[in-house]
C-alpha positions, 0 to 999 in steps of 0.5 A, a space after each residue: 396843829 389839830 386841836 382836841 376840840 376839833 377832834 371831838 367835834 366841839 366847836 362845830 356841835 356848839 355853833 350847830 346847837 345855838 344857831 339852831 335852838 337858842 339863836 345866840 350871838 357872841 357877846 361883843 363890845 357893840 351889845 350895850 344898852 341903848 338909852 332913848 331920851 325922856 324929854 323931861 329934865 325931871 326923868 333925865 335926872 331920875 332915869 338918864 333915859 328910858 331903855 331900849 328893849 325894856 318895858 317901863 311902868 309908870 303908875 300913879 293917880 289921876 293928875 300925877 303926870 302920867 300922860 304928860 310923861 308919855 307926851 313928852 316922851 312921844 315928842 322926844 322920840 320924834 324929834 330923834 327922827 323916829 315914829 310913835 305908836 300911841 294906844 289910848 284906852 282913857 281918851 287922854 291924849 289932848 291935842 291942846 296939851 300936846 301943843 303946849 308941850 311943843 312950845 311953838 313947834 308946828 304940831 301937825 308935823 308931830 302928829 303925823 309922825 304919831 299912830 294912835 289907836 283906841 281901844 274901847 274894851 279889854 277884848 279890843 285891848 287885847 287884839 290891839 297888843 297882837 296887832 302891834 307885832 305886824 304894826 311895828 318896824 323899824 321906823 318905829 322909835 317908842 310904843 306907848 300904852 296909856 292906862 293898860 289898867 283901865 279896860 282891865 280894871 273895868 273887865 274885873 268889875 264884871 266879876 268874870 273869871 279873874 284868872 282868865 283875865 289875869 292871864 290876858 293881861 299877862 299875855 298882852 305884856 309878853 307881846 309888848 316885851 317881845 316888841 321891845 326887845 326885837 326892835 331894841 326900843 322902849 315901851 312906856 306904859 302907865 297904870 292906875 292906882 287904888 286905895 290900900 284899905 290895910 293901910 290907909 295912907 298907901 295905894 297900889 297899883 291896878 295890875 299889881 304883880 303882873 305889871 311888876 314882874 312884867 316890867 324891868 323899870 317901875 316908877 311911882 308918881 306921887 302928888 301933893 297940891 302943885 308937888 309931885 314926886 317920881 320914885 324909882 321902884 324897880 330898875 335894873 341898874 338904879 337904886 330903889 327909892 331914887 326920887 326927885 321932886 317936880 311940878 307940872 307946868 305949861 311946857 311940861 315939868 319943872 324941877 321943884 328945887 330949881 324952880 324955887 332956887 330960880 325964885 329966890 335969885 329973882 327976889 335977891 336972896 341968894 342963899 340956897 334953900 333946902 328941898 325940906 325948907 322949900 316944901 315947909 314954907 310953900 305947904 306949911 299945913 303938910 309940915 307934920 304929915 307923912 308927905 312932908 317926911 317922904 319928900 324930905 328924904 330927897 333933900 
């Protein structure tokens, strides 16, 4: 029996339109979000994993753990059988630190699967991002840009056209997002922070709204002495302000509470302390300050 759709030609028109103009495909059960390992118990607890096809931005002050986060993700990617492209704008890739994170594994086997690009200026960085579309193939499982705002910040200091520089950074994010979506892989980007003179207790991300709106996942790293706090600022499926406390150790990251509980068990104190009690005991001078209140919210 001939249907009304066949008489009107609606089905054929729809197929032609989607194929020619939007390259659409029917939604199927196989089109699920792909999750990639973070290589860290801390970020596994915070995110479960990095999302494929998504640009994730991690920002924080120097020493907060941004580069270690990138190196751990790179190691996890190589363990999965894929290769990594690592764009290093700050010279922060340390083979000594990399070897520590490998925990005795042969470093050369991993270095052979990491392609390191080192742009020396913001113009070089723009060219690097444009080149990536020709470098990426099915063997690549992760792209890392460690310090996307470093050369951008230097360029701004030259007092050239701010609008033009911002447009260039936005275009670089556009390239990264396109690659992430095309190959369904995660792109991990880090950024510096600067002091907010209006609110002295706060810092802002270099790149601001350009990075915020150019990413689907935004993570803030805060630090106090040996303690770190990772906070979800923006995510497609996780609640905002979800946070974990951790410490940077030789082998990577260690959950702050787990490490404390392990220490308590070793000294025959079976009672488990809360995160707030842990922080108060280890950092008594922090107790009455804002950082303690922020960290205690995780308890």
